[in-house]
ROSE-4610 file (N, C-alpha, C; in Angstrom, 1 decimal, always signed):
// ROSE-4610
residu = [M/M/M/A/A/A/K/K/K/M/M/M/I/I/I/H/H/H/S/S/S/K/K/K/Y/Y/Y/G/G/G/Y/Y/Y/E/E/E/P/P/P/P/P/P/E/E/E/W/W/W/V/V/V/Q/Q/Q/A/A/A/D/D/D/A/A/A/R/R/R/L/L/L/D/D/D/R/R/R/W/W/W/Y/Y/Y/K/K/K/D/D/D/K/K/K/K/K/K/R/R/R/R/R/R/A/A/A/N/N/N/K/K/K/H/H/H/G/G/G/A/A/A/F/F/F/C/C/C/L/L/L/E/E/E/N/N/N/K/K/K/A/A/A/K/K/K/A/A/A/V/V/V/Y/Y/Y/Q/Q/Q/A/A/A/S/S/S/Q/Q/Q/G/G/G/D/D/D/G/G/G/F/F/F/K/K/K/L/L/L/K/K/K/N/N/N/K/K/K/G/G/G]
num = [1/1/1/2/2/2/3/3/3/4/4/4/5/5/5/6/6/6/7/7/7/8/8/8/9/9/9/10/10/10/11/11/11/12/12/12/13/13/13/14/14/14/15/15/15/16/16/16/17/17/17/18/18/18/19/19/19/20/20/20/21/21/21/22/22/22/23/23/23/24/24/24/25/25/25/26/26/26/27/27/27/28/28/28/29/29/29/30/30/30/31/31/31/32/32/32/33/33/33/34/34/34/35/35/35/36/36/36/37/37/37/38/38/38/39/39/39/40/40/40/41/41/41/42/42/42/43/43/43/44/44/44/45/45/45/46/46/46/47/47/47/48/48/48/49/49/49/50/50/50/51/51/51/52/52/52/53/53/53/54/54/54/55/55/55/56/56/56/57/57/57/58/58/58/59/59/59/60/60/60/61/61/61/62/62/62/63/63/63/64/64/64]
x = [+29.9/+29.6/+29.9/+29.1/+29.2/+30.4/+31.0/+32.1/+31.5/+32.1/+31.7/+32.3/+31.4/+31.7/+31.8/+32.8/+32.9/+32.0/+31.1/+30.1/+30.2/+29.4/+29.5/+28.8/+28.2/+27.6/+28.5/+29.6/+30.4/+30.5/+31.0/+31.2/+29.7/+29.3/+27.9/+28.0/+26.9/+26.9/+26.4/+26.7/+26.0/+24.7/+23.8/+22.4/+22.0/+22.7/+22.5/+22.9/+24.0/+24.6/+23.6/+23.1/+22.0/+20.8/+20.3/+19.2/+19.4/+20.5/+20.9/+20.9/+21.5/+21.5/+20.2/+19.2/+17.8/+17.1/+17.3/+16.8/+17.3/+18.6/+19.2/+18.7/+18.6/+17.9/+16.5/+15.7/+14.3/+14.1/+15.0/+15.0/+15.4/+16.4/+16.9/+15.8/+15.1/+14.0/+12.9/+12.5/+11.5/+11.6/+12.9/+13.3/+13.2/+13.7/+13.7/+12.2/+11.4/+10.0/+9.3/+9.6/+8.9/+9.4/+10.6/+11.2/+10.8/+10.6/+10.1/+8.7/+7.8/+6.4/+6.2/+7.2/+6.9/+6.5/+6.7/+6.4/+7.1/+8.3/+9.1/+9.2/+8.3/+8.4/+7.9/+8.8/+8.4/+7.5/+7.6/+6.6/+5.2/+4.8/+3.4/+3.0/+3.9/+3.6/+3.5/+4.3/+4.3/+3.1/+2.6/+1.3/+0.1/+0.0/-1.2/-1.1/+0.0/+0.1/-0.1/+0.3/+0.1/-1.5/-2.1/-3.5/-4.3/-4.0/-4.7/-4.7/-3.3/-3.3/-3.9/-4.1/-4.7/-6.2/-6.6/-8.3/-8.8/-10.2/-10.9/-10.9/-9.9/-9.9/-11.0/-11.6/-12.7/-14.1/-14.1/-15.4/-16.3/-17.4/-18.2/-19.3/-19.6/-20.6/-20.4/-19.0/-18.7/-18.6/-18.9/-18.9/-20.3/-20.4/-21.7/-22.9]
y = [+29.6/+30.4/+31.9/+32.7/+34.1/+34.7/+35.8/+36.4/+37.3/+37.1/+37.8/+39.2/+40.3/+41.7/+42.2/+42.9/+43.5/+44.8/+44.7/+46.0/+46.5/+47.3/+47.8/+46.9/+45.8/+44.8/+43.6/+43.6/+42.4/+41.8/+40.5/+40.0/+39.4/+39.8/+39.3/+39.1/+38.2/+38.1/+39.4/+39.5/+40.8/+41.2/+40.1/+40.2/+40.9/+40.5/+41.0/+42.4/+42.7/+44.1/+45.1/+44.7/+45.4/+45.6/+44.6/+44.7/+45.4/+45.5/+46.3/+47.7/+48.1/+49.3/+50.0/+49.2/+49.5/+50.0/+49.0/+49.3/+50.4/+50.6/+51.9/+53.2/+53.2/+54.4/+54.6/+53.5/+53.6/+54.2/+53.7/+54.1/+55.6/+56.0/+57.3/+58.3/+57.8/+58.6/+58.8/+57.6/+57.6/+58.6/+58.5/+59.4/+61.1/+61.2/+62.5/+63.0/+62.2/+62.5/+62.9/+62.0/+62.1/+63.5/+63.7/+64.9/+66.2/+66.1/+67.2/+67.6/+66.6/+66.8/+67.0/+67.1/+67.4/+66.2/+65.0/+63.8/+63.8/+64.3/+64.2/+65.7/+66.4/+67.8/+67.9/+68.2/+68.2/+69.3/+70.5/+71.5/+71.2/+70.5/+70.1/+69.2/+68.3/+67.4/+68.1/+69.0/+69.9/+70.6/+71.2/+72.0/+71.2/+70.0/+69.1/+68.8/+68.4/+68.1/+69.3/+70.4/+71.6/+72.0/+71.9/+72.2/+71.2/+70.0/+68.9/+69.2/+69.6/+69.8/+71.1/+72.1/+73.3/+73.3/+72.3/+72.3/+71.4/+71.3/+70.4/+68.9/+68.5/+67.0/+66.5/+65.4/+64.8/+65.0/+66.1/+66.4/+67.0/+66.3/+66.6/+67.6/+67.7/+68.6/+70.0/+70.4/+71.8/+72.2/+71.2/+71.5/+71.9/+73.2/+73.6/+72.9]
z = [+57.6/+58.8/+58.4/+58.8/+58.3/+59.3/+58.7/+59.3/+60.4/+61.6/+62.8/+62.7/+63.2/+63.1/+64.6/+64.9/+66.2/+66.3/+67.1/+67.3/+68.7/+69.0/+70.5/+71.4/+70.8/+71.7/+71.8/+71.0/+71.0/+69.6/+69.5/+68.2/+67.7/+66.6/+66.1/+64.6/+64.0/+62.6/+62.1/+60.7/+60.1/+60.2/+60.2/+60.3/+61.7/+62.8/+64.1/+64.1/+63.6/+63.5/+62.9/+61.7/+61.1/+61.9/+62.5/+63.5/+64.6/+65.2/+66.3/+66.0/+64.7/+64.3/+64.0/+63.5/+63.2/+64.5/+65.5/+66.8/+67.5/+67.4/+68.0/+67.3/+66.0/+65.3/+65.7/+65.8/+66.1/+67.7/+68.5/+69.9/+70.1/+69.2/+69.3/+68.8/+67.7/+67.2/+68.1/+68.8/+69.6/+70.9/+71.4/+72.5/+72.0/+70.8/+70.3/+70.0/+69.6/+69.3/+70.6/+71.7/+73.1/+73.5/+73.5/+74.1/+73.3/+72.1/+71.2/+71.6/+71.9/+72.1/+73.7/+74.5/+75.9/+76.7/+76.2/+77.1/+78.4/+78.5/+79.7/+80.3/+80.1/+80.6/+82.0/+83.0/+84.4/+84.8/+84.0/+84.3/+84.1/+83.2/+83.1/+84.2/+84.7/+85.7/+87.0/+87.1/+88.5/+88.6/+87.6/+87.5/+87.9/+87.5/+87.7/+89.2/+89.6/+91.1/+91.9/+91.6/+92.4/+92.3/+91.2/+91.2/+91.9/+91.9/+92.6/+94.1/+94.5/+96.0/+96.5/+95.5/+96.0/+95.9/+95.1/+94.9/+96.1/+95.9/+96.8/+96.6/+95.6/+95.5/+94.7/+95.3/+94.6/+95.2/+95.9/+96.6/+95.6/+95.2/+94.1/+94.6/+95.8/+96.3/+96.2/+96.2/+95.9/+94.5/+93.6/+92.1/+91.7/+91.2/+90.6/+91.0]
């Protein structure tokens, strides 16, 4: 039996510790990339909601 290692998720075999580390790095990188590209930017979402509430909505007869 493999020696159990104490990680932040408890005692696990070495393979699981490596897999957890890979997943943690992947998730951290995914969050960093999303934040860098403005996926969580509230300003863009607020503008879209504001423009929709100020416009005519989906009335197509007013469009050109």
